[in-house]
N, C-alpha and C positions, 0 to 999 in steps of 0.2 A: 841215643838220639842221632839222627842223621844231620851232621853239620852242613853238608852240601845243601840239604833241603832248607835249613835255616838261612843260609846265605842266599838262596834263591828267593825265599819269601821276603827278605829284607832288601833285596836289590831294587825294587821299584822306588823305595824311599832313598836309598843311598846313591843311586846313579844321578840324582839331581844335585848340581853343584852346591846348592844352599841347604843340603840335608841337615846341617848342624845348627841352623838358625831356629829361632822361635817364631818364625813367620807362620801364620795360620795354615798356609798350604803345606809347608814342611811338617808341621805338627799333624795335620790330617794324614799325610802320607805315612808318617811314623806310626800312627795309631792303626791305619789300615794294614800296614805290614805286620804289626803285632797281632791284629785280629786274625789274619791268615795263618801266621806262625802258631798261635795258640790253638786255633781250630784244627790244625793238622798235627801238631806235635804235643799238645797238652800244655797245661799252665806251669808245669814244674821245670822251667828252663832256667838253669842257674846263671848268675852274673858272668861267670867265666866263659860259658858257651856263647852268650850274647857278645861279649867283648871279642872273643876270637872270631866269631862270624863277621861282625862289623869290620874288624881290622882286616881280615882276609879279603873281603869285598873291596875295601878301599885301596888295599895294596894292588889288587888286580886292576882297579880303575885308575891307579896312579893319581889319587885324589889328594891334593893339598899338602900343607905344611905338617910335618910329623908331630910337632909339639901341640898344635891346635887339634890335630886329629886325635892324639892320645887323650887329651883332656875331654874332648867331646865324646870320644868312644866310652870313656869311663862314665860320664854323666848319663849317656843314653843307655848303656848296658845296665846301670843301676836302676834307672827309671823303668826299663823293660822288665827287670826282675821283680820290682815292687808291684808293677801293674799285674804281672802274672800271679804273684802271691795274693794280691787282693782278689782277683777273679777266682782263684782257687778257693779262698776262704768264703767268698760270697756264695759260690756254687754249693759248697758243703754245708752252709748254714740254712739253706732253704729246704 
């Protein structure tokens, strides 16, 4: 899988300072980014790939406190993997 592509697909969500909040607009950007990533790369993107891609983008953007960023990255990487697994299962059940 192309890690650079995943970073690129996640960038519209991550470049907004409030990316880690549960604000409806941040949630919408998160889901839109995942939609593009899954459409281009498939649903089987593991947690580690999401974590690395999110971390790399945030390092490039020099965004925020490392501790907050680390916990938030873990949470969103897990959510992304779970969403991908769910979509994979739903697609294969129909």
